[in-house]
PDB file of N, H, CA, C and O in Angstrom:
ATOM      1  N   MET A   1      -1.321  18.630 -17.494  1.00  0.00           N
ATOM      2  CA  MET A   1      -0.851  18.129 -16.175  1.00  0.00           C
ATOM      3  C   MET A   1      -1.889  18.104 -15.261  1.00  0.00           C
ATOM      4  O   MET A   1      -1.573  17.786 -14.115  1.00  0.00           O
ATOM      5  N   LEU A   2      -3.674  18.498 -15.605  1.00  0.00           N
ATOM      6  H   LEU A   2      -3.930  18.757 -16.537  1.00  0.00           H
ATOM      7  CA  LEU A   2      -4.183  17.787 -15.001  1.00  0.00           C
ATOM      8  C   LEU A   2      -4.830  16.576 -14.748  1.00  0.00           C
ATOM      9  O   LEU A   2      -5.469  16.047 -13.838  1.00  0.00           O
ATOM     10  N   THR A   3      -4.218  16.180 -16.514  1.00  0.00           N
ATOM     11  H   THR A   3      -3.699  16.610 -17.253  1.00  0.00           H
ATOM     12  CA  THR A   3      -4.184  14.527 -16.744  1.00  0.00           C
ATOM     13  C   THR A   3      -3.593  13.668 -15.913  1.00  0.00           C
ATOM     14  O   THR A   3      -4.027  12.804 -15.151  1.00  0.00           O
ATOM     15  N   GLY A   4      -2.520  14.057 -16.192  1.00  0.00           N
ATOM     16  H   GLY A   4      -2.167  14.759 -16.811  1.00  0.00           H
ATOM     17  CA  GLY A   4      -0.918  12.915 -15.503  1.00  0.00           C
ATOM     18  C   GLY A   4      -1.386  13.188 -14.060  1.00  0.00           C
ATOM     19  O   GLY A   4      -1.117  12.290 -13.261  1.00  0.00           O
ATOM     20  N   LEU A   5      -1.985  14.180 -13.621  1.00  0.00           N
ATOM     21  H   LEU A   5      -2.204  14.909 -14.270  1.00  0.00           H
ATOM     22  CA  LEU A   5      -2.727  14.144 -11.854  1.00  0.00           C
ATOM     23  C   LEU A   5      -3.666  12.334 -11.410  1.00  0.00           C
ATOM     24  O   LEU A   5      -3.606  11.267 -10.799  1.00  0.00           O
ATOM     25  N   ILE A   6      -4.245  12.992 -12.094  1.00  0.00           N
ATOM     26  H   ILE A   6      -4.294  13.859 -12.590  1.00  0.00           H
ATOM     27  CA  ILE A   6      -5.599  12.784 -12.575  1.00  0.00           C
ATOM     28  C   ILE A   6      -5.279  11.211 -12.876  1.00  0.00           C
ATOM     29  O   ILE A   6      -5.784  10.390 -12.110  1.00  0.00           O
ATOM     30  N   VAL A   7      -4.651  10.857 -13.707  1.00  0.00           N
ATOM     31  H   VAL A   7      -4.241  11.524 -14.329  1.00  0.00           H
ATOM     32  CA  VAL A   7      -4.266   9.450 -13.915  1.00  0.00           C
ATOM     33  C   VAL A   7      -3.082   8.567 -12.565  1.00  0.00           C
ATOM     34  O   VAL A   7      -2.823   7.377 -12.389  1.00  0.00           O
ATOM     35  N   GLY A   8      -2.517  10.112 -11.688  1.00  0.00           N
ATOM     36  H   GLY A   8      -2.728  11.079 -11.832  1.00  0.00           H
ATOM     37  CA  GLY A   8      -1.728   8.957 -11.622  1.00  0.00           C
ATOM     38  C   GLY A   8      -1.966   8.914  -9.779  1.00  0.00           C
ATOM     39  O   GLY A   8      -1.310   8.063  -9.178  1.00  0.00           O
ATOM     40  N   VAL A   9      -2.998   9.939  -8.874  1.00  0.00           N
ATOM     41  H   VAL A   9      -3.531  10.630  -9.362  1.00  0.00           H
ATOM     42  CA  VAL A   9      -3.677   9.423  -8.542  1.00  0.00           C
ATOM     43  C   VAL A   9      -4.906   9.156  -8.002  1.00  0.00           C
ATOM     44  O   VAL A   9      -5.470   9.349  -6.925  1.00  0.00           O
ATOM     45  N   GLY A  10      -5.288   8.401  -9.602  1.00  0.00           N
ATOM     46  H   GLY A  10      -4.830   8.245 -10.477  1.00  0.00           H
ATOM     47  CA  GLY A  10      -6.505   7.850  -9.368  1.00  0.00           C
ATOM     48  C   GLY A  10      -6.642   6.399  -9.205  1.00  0.00           C
ATOM     49  O   GLY A  10      -7.444   5.790  -8.498  1.00  0.00           O
ATOM     50  N   GLY A  11      -5.182   5.681 -10.437  1.00  0.00           N
ATOM     51  H   GLY A  11      -4.531   6.176 -11.012  1.00  0.00           H
ATOM     52  CA  GLY A  11      -4.749   5.063 -10.105  1.00  0.00           C
ATOM     53  C   GLY A  11      -4.315   4.011  -8.880  1.00  0.00           C
ATOM     54  O   GLY A  11      -4.696   2.847  -8.759  1.00  0.00           O
ATOM     55  N   GLN A  12      -3.265   4.873  -7.868  1.00  0.00           N
ATOM     56  H   GLN A  12      -2.956   5.818  -7.966  1.00  0.00           H
ATOM     57  CA  GLN A  12      -3.242   4.394  -7.429  1.00  0.00           C
ATOM     58  C   GLN A  12      -4.456   4.055  -6.395  1.00  0.00           C
ATOM     59  O   GLN A  12      -4.561   3.014  -5.746  1.00  0.00           O
ATOM     60  N   LEU A  13      -5.429   5.265  -6.387  1.00  0.00           N
ATOM     61  H   LEU A  13      -5.343   6.110  -6.915  1.00  0.00           H
ATOM     62  CA  LEU A  13      -5.953   4.876  -5.387  1.00  0.00           C
ATOM     63  C   LEU A  13      -7.249   4.062  -6.024  1.00  0.00           C
ATOM     64  O   LEU A  13      -8.041   3.833  -5.110  1.00  0.00           O
ATOM     65  N   GLY A  14      -7.648   3.632  -7.092  1.00  0.00           N
ATOM     66  H   GLY A  14      -7.005   3.818  -7.834  1.00  0.00           H
ATOM     67  CA  GLY A  14      -8.185   2.378  -8.082  1.00  0.00           C
ATOM     68  C   GLY A  14      -7.300   1.299  -7.379  1.00  0.00           C
ATOM     69  O   GLY A  14      -8.100   0.616  -6.740  1.00  0.00           O
ATOM     70  N   ASP A  15      -6.008   0.799  -7.180  1.00  0.00           N
ATOM     71  H   ASP A  15      -5.358   1.353  -7.699  1.00  0.00           H
ATOM     72  CA  ASP A  15      -5.525  -0.632  -6.811  1.00  0.00           C
ATOM     73  C   ASP A  15      -5.263  -0.368  -5.012  1.00  0.00           C
ATOM     74  O   ASP A  15      -4.688  -1.151  -4.256  1.00  0.00           O
ATOM     75  N   LEU A  16      -5.570   0.299  -4.831  1.00  0.00           N
ATOM     76  H   LEU A  16      -6.038   0.935  -5.444  1.00  0.00           H
ATOM     77  CA  LEU A  16      -5.061   0.714  -3.379  1.00  0.00           C
ATOM     78  C   LEU A  16      -6.981  -0.110  -3.050  1.00  0.00           C
ATOM     79  O   LEU A  16      -7.078  -1.202  -2.490  1.00  0.00           O
ATOM     80  N   SER A  17      -7.926   0.487  -3.406  1.00  0.00           N
ATOM     81  H   SER A  17      -7.847   1.374  -3.861  1.00  0.00           H
ATOM     82  CA  SER A  17      -9.426   0.430  -2.925  1.00  0.00           C
ATOM     83  C   SER A  17      -9.356  -0.913  -3.125  1.00  0.00           C
ATOM     84  O   SER A  17      -8.791  -1.392  -2.141  1.00  0.00           O
ATOM     85  N   ILE A  18      -9.671  -1.831  -3.970  1.00  0.00           N
ATOM     86  H   ILE A  18     -10.129  -1.443  -4.769  1.00  0.00           H
ATOM     87  CA  ILE A  18      -9.631  -2.542  -5.040  1.00  0.00           C
ATOM     88  C   ILE A  18      -9.033  -3.773  -3.815  1.00  0.00           C
ATOM     89  O   ILE A  18      -9.777  -4.658  -3.392  1.00  0.00           O
ATOM     90  N   SER A  19      -7.713  -3.634  -3.412  1.00  0.00           N
ATOM     91  H   SER A  19      -7.108  -2.916  -3.755  1.00  0.00           H
ATOM     92  CA  SER A  19      -6.942  -4.802  -2.848  1.00  0.00           C
ATOM     93  C   SER A  19      -7.828  -4.140  -1.056  1.00  0.00           C
ATOM     94  O   SER A  19      -7.976  -4.930  -0.124  1.00  0.00           O
ATOM     95  N   VAL A  20      -8.114  -3.190  -0.992  1.00  0.00           N
ATOM     96  H   VAL A  20      -7.994  -2.548  -1.749  1.00  0.00           H
ATOM     97  CA  VAL A  20      -8.688  -3.599   0.518  1.00  0.00           C
ATOM     98  C   VAL A  20     -10.539  -4.461   0.060  1.00  0.00           C
ATOM     99  O   VAL A  20     -11.219  -5.412   0.447  1.00  0.00           O
ATOM    100  N   ILE A  21     -10.582  -3.847  -0.507  1.00  0.00           N
ATOM    101  H   ILE A  21     -10.030  -3.075  -0.822  1.00  0.00           H
ATOM    102  CA  ILE A  21     -11.592  -4.920  -0.800  1.00  0.00           C
ATOM    103  C   ILE A  21     -11.918  -6.452  -0.046  1.00  0.00           C
ATOM    104  O   ILE A  21     -12.538  -6.929   0.904  1.00  0.00           O
ATOM    105  N   LYS A  22     -10.491  -7.092  -1.894  1.00  0.00           N
ATOM    106  H   LYS A  22      -9.987  -6.705  -2.667  1.00  0.00           H
ATOM    107  CA  LYS A  22     -10.082  -8.268  -2.115  1.00  0.00           C
ATOM    108  C   LYS A  22      -9.405  -8.303  -0.512  1.00  0.00           C
ATOM    109  O   LYS A  22      -8.278  -8.371  -1.002  1.00  0.00           O
ATOM    110  N   ARG A  23      -9.193  -8.312   0.621  1.00  0.00           N
ATOM    111  H   ARG A  23     -10.108  -8.257   1.019  1.00  0.00           H
ATOM    112  CA  ARG A  23      -8.227  -8.623   1.625  1.00  0.00           C
ATOM    113  C   ARG A  23     -10.004  -8.704   2.589  1.00  0.00           C
ATOM    114  O   ARG A  23     -10.396  -9.624   3.307  1.00  0.00           O
ATOM    115  N   ASP A  24     -10.621  -7.615   2.296  1.00  0.00           N
ATOM    116  H   ASP A  24     -10.303  -6.868   1.712  1.00  0.00           H
ATOM    117  CA  ASP A  24     -11.941  -8.079   3.614  1.00  0.00           C
ATOM    118  C   ASP A  24     -12.644  -9.377   2.728  1.00  0.00           C
ATOM    119  O   ASP A  24     -13.728  -9.887   3.011  1.00  0.00           O
ATOM    120  N   ILE A  25     -12.054  -9.646   1.968  1.00  0.00           N
ATOM    121  H   ILE A  25     -11.174  -9.232   1.737  1.00  0.00           H
ATOM    122  CA  ILE A  25     -13.672 -10.961   0.747  1.00  0.00           C
ATOM    123  C   ILE A  25     -12.792 -11.880   0.997  1.00  0.00           C
ATOM    124  O   ILE A  25     -13.221 -12.989   0.678  1.00  0.00           O
ATOM    125  N   GLY A  26     -11.674 -11.895   1.461  1.00  0.00           N
ATOM    126  H   GLY A  26     -11.326 -10.994   1.720  1.00  0.00           H
ATOM    127  CA  GLY A  26     -10.523 -12.949   1.066  1.00  0.00           C
ATOM    128  C   GLY A  26      -9.863 -13.817   0.691  1.00  0.00           C
ATOM    129  O   GLY A  26      -9.269 -14.800   1.135  1.00  0.00           O
ATOM    130  N   ILE A  27     -10.134 -13.069  -0.669  1.00  0.00           N
ATOM    131  H   ILE A  27     -10.616 -12.271  -1.029  1.00  0.00           H
ATOM    132  CA  ILE A  27      -9.251 -12.917  -2.346  1.00  0.00           C
ATOM    133  C   ILE A  27      -8.159 -12.509  -2.584  1.00  0.00           C
ATOM    134  O   ILE A  27      -7.799 -11.381  -2.920  1.00  0.00           O
ATOM    135  N   LYS A  28      -7.330 -13.843  -2.338  1.00  0.00           N
ATOM    136  H   LYS A  28      -7.622 -14.760  -2.065  1.00  0.00           H
ATOM    137  CA  LYS A  28      -5.618 -12.727  -3.069  1.00  0.00           C
ATOM    138  C   LYS A  28      -5.616 -12.894  -4.593  1.00  0.00           C
ATOM    139  O   LYS A  28      -4.921 -12.250  -5.378  1.00  0.00           O
ATOM    140  N   ASP A  29      -6.799 -14.185  -4.993  1.00  0.00           N
ATOM    141  H   ASP A  29      -7.363 -14.708  -4.355  1.00  0.00           H
ATOM    142  CA  ASP A  29      -6.189 -14.211  -7.069  1.00  0.00           C
ATOM    143  C   ASP A  29      -7.865 -14.781  -7.712  1.00  0.00           C
ATOM    144  O   ASP A  29      -8.687 -15.697  -7.709  1.00  0.00           O
ATOM    145  N   MET A  30      -7.594 -13.654  -8.126  1.00  0.00           N
ATOM    146  H   MET A  30      -6.925 -12.911  -8.129  1.00  0.00           H
ATOM    147  CA  MET A  30      -9.457 -13.052  -8.871  1.00  0.00           C
ATOM    148  C   MET A  30      -9.357 -14.072  -9.929  1.00  0.00           C
ATOM    149  O   MET A  30     -10.504 -14.170 -10.365  1.00  0.00           O
ATOM    150  N   GLY A  31      -8.487 -14.995 -10.661  1.00  0.00           N
ATOM    151  H   GLY A  31      -7.555 -14.915 -10.308  1.00  0.00           H
ATOM    152  CA  GLY A  31      -8.561 -15.436 -11.714  1.00  0.00           C
ATOM    153  C   GLY A  31      -8.342 -15.969 -12.359  1.00  0.00           C
ATOM    154  O   GLY A  31      -7.837 -15.132 -13.108  1.00  0.00           O
ATOM    155  N   VAL A  32      -8.247 -16.931 -12.898  1.00  0.00           N
ATOM    156  H   VAL A  32      -8.657 -17.611 -12.290  1.00  0.00           H
ATOM    157  CA  VAL A  32      -6.599 -17.314 -13.541  1.00  0.00           C
ATOM    158  C   VAL A  32      -6.395 -17.069 -15.176  1.00  0.00           C
ATOM    159  O   VAL A  32      -6.085 -17.948 -15.980  1.00  0.00           O
ATOM    160  N   THR A  33      -6.556 -16.154 -15.373  1.00  0.00           N
ATOM    161  H   THR A  33      -6.807 -15.439 -14.720  1.00  0.00           H
ATOM    162  CA  THR A  33      -7.040 -15.643 -17.372  1.00  0.00           C
ATOM    163  C   THR A  33      -5.621 -15.826 -17.951  1.00  0.00           C
ATOM    164  O   THR A  33      -4.994 -16.459 -18.800  1.00  0.00           O
ATOM    165  N   ILE A  34      -5.400 -14.231 -16.299  1.00  0.00           N
ATOM    166  H   ILE A  34      -5.909 -13.716 -15.610  1.00  0.00           H
ATOM    167  CA  ILE A  34      -3.464 -13.920 -16.484  1.00  0.00           C
ATOM    168  C   ILE A  34      -3.055 -15.112 -15.136  1.00  0.00           C
ATOM    169  O   ILE A  34      -3.927 -15.150 -14.268  1.00  0.00           O
ATOM    170  N   PRO A  35      -1.682 -16.173 -14.876  1.00  0.00           N
ATOM    171  CA  PRO A  35      -2.021 -16.720 -14.044  1.00  0.00           C
ATOM    172  C   PRO A  35      -0.152 -15.795 -14.172  1.00  0.00           C
ATOM    173  O   PRO A  35       0.627 -15.312 -14.994  1.00  0.00           O
ATOM    174  N   GLY A  36      -0.421 -16.224 -11.814  1.00  0.00           N
ATOM    175  H   GLY A  36      -1.054 -16.616 -11.147  1.00  0.00           H
ATOM    176  CA  GLY A  36       0.984 -14.423 -11.403  1.00  0.00           C
ATOM    177  C   GLY A  36       0.513 -13.525 -11.400  1.00  0.00           C
ATOM    178  O   GLY A  36       0.872 -12.750 -10.513  1.00  0.00           O
ATOM    179  N   HIS A  37      -0.823 -12.947 -12.590  1.00  0.00           N
ATOM    180  H   HIS A  37      -1.115 -13.576 -13.311  1.00  0.00           H
ATOM    181  CA  HIS A  37      -0.808 -11.713 -12.046  1.00  0.00           C
ATOM    182  C   HIS A  37      -1.945 -11.057 -11.268  1.00  0.00           C
ATOM    183  O   HIS A  37      -2.086  -9.834 -11.289  1.00  0.00           O
ATOM    184  N   GLY A  38      -2.686 -11.793 -10.640  1.00  0.00           N
ATOM    185  H   GLY A  38      -2.571 -12.786 -10.623  1.00  0.00           H
ATOM    186  CA  GLY A  38      -4.357 -11.557  -9.651  1.00  0.00           C
ATOM    187  C   GLY A  38      -5.027 -12.105 -10.586  1.00  0.00           C
ATOM    188  O   GLY A  38      -5.979 -12.711 -10.094  1.00  0.00           O
ATOM    189  N   GLY A  39      -4.978 -12.222 -12.162  1.00  0.00           N
ATOM    190  H   GLY A  39      -4.205 -11.730 -12.562  1.00  0.00           H
ATOM    191  CA  GLY A  39      -6.152 -12.492 -12.746  1.00  0.00           C
ATOM    192  C   GLY A  39      -6.731 -10.873 -13.597  1.00  0.00           C
ATOM    193  O   GLY A  39      -5.962  -9.927 -13.424  1.00  0.00           O
ATOM    194  N   ILE A  40      -7.678 -10.662 -14.235  1.00  0.00           N
ATOM    195  H   ILE A  40      -8.302 -11.431 -14.375  1.00  0.00           H
ATOM    196  CA  ILE A  40      -8.212  -9.533 -14.785  1.00  0.00           C
ATOM    197  C   ILE A  40      -7.978  -7.915 -14.211  1.00  0.00           C
ATOM    198  O   ILE A  40      -7.252  -6.950 -14.451  1.00  0.00           O
ATOM    199  N   LEU A  41      -9.487  -8.438 -12.970  1.00  0.00           N
ATOM    200  H   LEU A  41     -10.076  -9.223 -12.775  1.00  0.00           H
ATOM    201  CA  LEU A  41      -9.645  -6.687 -12.298  1.00  0.00           C
ATOM    202  C   LEU A  41      -8.213  -6.638 -11.517  1.00  0.00           C
ATOM    203  O   LEU A  41      -8.105  -5.697 -10.731  1.00  0.00           O
ATOM    204  N   ASP A  42      -7.198  -7.444 -11.616  1.00  0.00           N
ATOM    205  H   ASP A  42      -7.286  -8.208 -12.255  1.00  0.00           H
ATOM    206  CA  ASP A  42      -5.191  -6.486 -11.501  1.00  0.00           C
ATOM    207  C   ASP A  42      -4.894  -5.703 -11.876  1.00  0.00           C
ATOM    208  O   ASP A  42      -4.254  -4.696 -11.574  1.00  0.00           O
ATOM    209  N   ARG A  43      -5.780  -6.478 -13.307  1.00  0.00           N
ATOM    210  H   ARG A  43      -6.300  -7.297 -13.552  1.00  0.00           H
ATOM    211  CA  ARG A  43      -4.741  -5.394 -14.414  1.00  0.00           C
ATOM    212  C   ARG A  43      -5.777  -3.708 -15.112  1.00  0.00           C
ATOM    213  O   ARG A  43      -5.301  -2.703 -15.641  1.00  0.00           O
ATOM    214  N   ILE A  44      -7.048  -3.998 -14.843  1.00  0.00           N
ATOM    215  H   ILE A  44      -7.434  -4.814 -14.414  1.00  0.00           H
ATOM    216  CA  ILE A  44      -7.915  -2.914 -15.111  1.00  0.00           C
ATOM    217  C   ILE A  44      -8.226  -1.879 -13.531  1.00  0.00           C
ATOM    218  O   ILE A  44      -8.418  -0.666 -13.441  1.00  0.00           O
ATOM    219  N   ASP A  45      -8.178  -2.831 -12.558  1.00  0.00           N
ATOM    220  H   ASP A  45      -8.023  -3.816 -12.630  1.00  0.00           H
ATOM    221  CA  ASP A  45      -8.528  -1.480 -11.393  1.00  0.00           C
ATOM    222  C   ASP A  45      -8.010  -1.152 -11.365  1.00  0.00           C
ATOM    223  O   ASP A  45      -7.871  -1.270 -10.148  1.00  0.00           O
ATOM    224  N   SER A  46      -6.774  -0.282 -11.801  1.00  0.00           N
ATOM    225  H   SER A  46      -6.888  -0.186 -12.790  1.00  0.00           H
ATOM    226  CA  SER A  46      -6.553   0.923 -11.717  1.00  0.00           C
ATOM    227  C   SER A  46      -7.369   2.459 -12.236  1.00  0.00           C
ATOM    228  O   SER A  46      -7.397   3.547 -11.660  1.00  0.00           O
ATOM    229  N   LEU A  47      -7.997   2.024 -13.564  1.00  0.00           N
ATOM    230  H   LEU A  47      -7.975   1.141 -14.032  1.00  0.00           H
ATOM    231  CA  LEU A  47      -8.728   2.435 -14.479  1.00  0.00           C
ATOM    232  C   LEU A  47     -11.115   2.552 -13.957  1.00  0.00           C
ATOM    233  O   LEU A  47     -11.980   3.052 -14.676  1.00  0.00           O
ATOM    234  N   ILE A  48     -11.327   1.829 -12.460  1.00  0.00           N
ATOM    235  H   ILE A  48     -10.625   1.422 -11.876  1.00  0.00           H
ATOM    236  CA  ILE A  48     -11.560   1.868 -11.308  1.00  0.00           C
ATOM    237  C   ILE A  48     -11.760   4.116 -11.134  1.00  0.00           C
ATOM    238  O   ILE A  48     -12.234   5.155 -11.592  1.00  0.00           O
ATOM    239  N   TYR A  49     -11.092   3.581 -10.299  1.00  0.00           N
ATOM    240  H   TYR A  49     -10.707   2.736  -9.927  1.00  0.00           H
ATOM    241  CA  TYR A  49     -11.393   5.645 -10.182  1.00  0.00           C
ATOM    242  C   TYR A  49     -10.270   6.378 -11.549  1.00  0.00           C
ATOM    243  O   TYR A  49     -10.646   7.548 -11.469  1.00  0.00           O
ATOM    244  N   THR A  50      -9.725   6.377 -12.117  1.00  0.00           N
ATOM    245  H   THR A  50      -9.420   5.427 -12.182  1.00  0.00           H
ATOM    246  CA  THR A  50      -9.307   6.779 -13.160  1.00  0.00           C
ATOM    247  C   THR A  50     -10.596   7.146 -14.252  1.00  0.00           C
ATOM    248  O   THR A  50     -11.039   8.290 -14.148  1.00  0.00           O
ATOM    249  N   ALA A  51     -11.016   6.550 -14.946  1.00  0.00           N
ATOM    250  H   ALA A  51     -10.657   5.620 -15.031  1.00  0.00           H
ATOM    251  CA  ALA A  51     -11.853   6.863 -16.436  1.00  0.00           C
ATOM    252  C   ALA A  51     -12.880   7.945 -15.785  1.00  0.00           C
ATOM    253  O   ALA A  51     -13.018   8.984 -16.431  1.00  0.00           O
ATOM    254  N   PRO A  52     -13.724   7.791 -14.392  1.00  0.00           N
ATOM    255  CA  PRO A  52     -14.320   8.673 -14.486  1.00  0.00           C
ATOM    256  C   PRO A  52     -14.130   9.401 -14.488  1.00  0.00           C
ATOM    257  O   PRO A  52     -14.684  10.226 -15.215  1.00  0.00           O
ATOM    258  N   LEU A  53     -12.608   9.837 -13.166  1.00  0.00           N
ATOM    259  H   LEU A  53     -12.157   9.167 -12.575  1.00  0.00           H
ATOM    260  CA  LEU A  53     -12.099  11.219 -13.458  1.00  0.00           C
ATOM    261  C   LEU A  53     -12.484  11.361 -14.590  1.00  0.00           C
ATOM    262  O   LEU A  53     -13.549  11.650 -15.135  1.00  0.00           O
ATOM    263  N   PHE A  54     -10.473  10.882 -15.190  1.00  0.00           N
ATOM    264  H   PHE A  54      -9.607  10.647 -14.747  1.00  0.00           H
ATOM    265  CA  PHE A  54     -10.728  11.133 -16.465  1.00  0.00           C
ATOM    266  C   PHE A  54     -12.858  12.268 -17.345  1.00  0.00           C
ATOM    267  O   PHE A  54     -13.387  13.374 -17.457  1.00  0.00           O
ATOM    268  N   MET A  55     -13.003  11.226 -17.550  1.00  0.00           N
ATOM    269  H   MET A  55     -12.573  10.328 -17.459  1.00  0.00           H
ATOM    270  CA  MET A  55     -14.741  11.501 -18.519  1.00  0.00           C
ATOM    271  C   MET A  55     -14.885  12.934 -17.507  1.00  0.00           C
ATOM    272  O   MET A  55     -16.061  13.246 -17.697  1.00  0.00           O
ATOM    273  N   HIS A  56     -14.627  13.388 -17.077  1.00  0.00           N
ATOM    274  H   HIS A  56     -13.672  13.135 -16.923  1.00  0.00           H
ATOM    275  CA  HIS A  56     -15.331  14.117 -15.774  1.00  0.00           C
ATOM    276  C   HIS A  56     -14.269  16.005 -15.634  1.00  0.00           C
ATOM    277  O   HIS A  56     -14.304  17.213 -15.400  1.00  0.00           O
ATOM    278  N   MET A  57     -13.513  14.841 -16.004  1.00  0.00           N
ATOM    279  H   MET A  57     -13.485  13.859 -16.194  1.00  0.00           H
ATOM    280  CA  MET A  57     -12.337  16.372 -17.033  1.00  0.00           C
ATOM    281  C   MET A  57     -12.973  16.881 -18.651  1.00  0.00           C
ATOM    282  O   MET A  57     -13.467  17.861 -19.208  1.00  0.00           O
ATOM    283  N   VAL A  58     -12.710  15.972 -18.823  1.00  0.00           N
ATOM    284  H   VAL A  58     -12.308  15.175 -18.370  1.00  0.00           H
ATOM    285  CA  VAL A  58     -12.963  16.407 -20.335  1.00  0.00           C
ATOM    286  C   VAL A  58     -14.544  16.727 -20.067  1.00  0.00           C
ATOM    287  O   VAL A  58     -14.441  17.287 -18.975  1.00  0.00           O
ATOM    288  N   ASP A  59     -15.273  16.728 -20.224  1.00  0.00           N
ATOM    289  H   ASP A  59     -15.356  16.274 -21.111  1.00  0.00           H
ATOM    290  CA  ASP A  59     -16.510  17.187 -19.656  1.00  0.00           C
ATOM    291  C   ASP A  59     -16.574  18.765 -19.323  1.00  0.00           C
ATOM    292  O   ASP A  59     -17.097  19.689 -19.945  1.00  0.00           O
ATOM    293  N   PHE A  60     -15.817  18.731 -18.061  1.00  0.00           N
ATOM    294  H   PHE A  60     -15.392  17.980 -17.556  1.00  0.00           H
ATOM    295  CA  PHE A  60     -15.430  20.438 -17.126  1.00  0.00           C
ATOM    296  C   PHE A  60     -14.959  20.871 -18.318  1.00  0.00           C
ATOM    297  O   PHE A  60     -16.038  21.214 -18.800  1.00  0.00           O
ATOM    298  N   TYR A  61     -14.076  21.142 -19.249  1.00  0.00           N
ATOM    299  H   TYR A  61     -13.199  20.863 -18.857  1.00  0.00           H
ATOM    300  CA  TYR A  61     -13.662  21.780 -19.982  1.00  0.00           C
ATOM    301  C   TYR A  61     -13.365  21.808 -20.994  1.00  0.00           C
ATOM    302  O   TYR A  61     -12.645  22.699 -21.445  1.00  0.00           O
ATOM    303  N   TYR A  62     -13.957  20.568 -21.866  1.00  0.00           N
ATOM    304  H   TYR A  62     -14.542  19.845 -21.500  1.00  0.00           H
ATOM    305  CA  TYR A  62     -14.299  20.189 -23.707  1.00  0.00           C
ATOM    306  C   TYR A  62     -15.671  20.713 -23.915  1.00  0.00           C
ATOM    307  O   TYR A  62     -16.088  21.376 -24.864  1.00  0.00           O
ATOM    308  N   GLY A  63     -16.512  20.156 -22.499  1.00  0.00           N
ATOM    309  H   GLY A  63     -16.173  19.617 -21.728  1.00  0.00           H
ATOM    310  CA  GLY A  63     -17.995  19.715 -22.531  1.00  0.00           C
ATOM    311  C   GLY A  63     -19.042  18.588 -23.405  1.00  0.00           C
ATOM    312  O   GLY A  63     -19.868  18.963 -24.237  1.00  0.00           O
ATOM    313  N   LEU A  64     -18.905  17.753 -23.179  1.00  0.00           N
ATOM    314  H   LEU A  64     -18.235  17.449 -22.503  1.00  0.00           H
ATOM    315  CA  LEU A  64     -18.986  16.425 -23.530  1.00  0.00           C
ATOM    316  C   LEU A  64     -20.643  16.414 -24.713  1.00  0.00           C
ATOM    317  O   LEU A  64     -21.126  15.433 -25.278  1.00  0.00           O
ATOM    318  N   ASN A  65     -20.988  17.420 -24.733  1.00  0.00           N
ATOM    319  H   ASN A  65     -20.595  18.217 -24.274  1.00  0.00           H
ATOM    320  CA  ASN A  65     -23.115  16.961 -24.832  1.00  0.00           C
ATOM    321  C   ASN A  65     -22.905  17.988 -26.661  1.00  0.00           C
ATOM    322  O   ASN A  65     -23.880  18.145 -27.396  1.00  0.00           O
TER     323      ASN A  65
END
């Protein structure tokens, strides 16, 4: 249940934060590797928040040490 919350909320936060940064800079399309999708960054922007949150959760519950 917690994993779903982290992925759902973290994914949205990552997507929104990168969109805000791109609008601030004035860049719409970050690359041409994947035409029509805004580049590689648009495919992985949700991982910017989700991956660290997930790793902290795993460390808290299971201990990575």
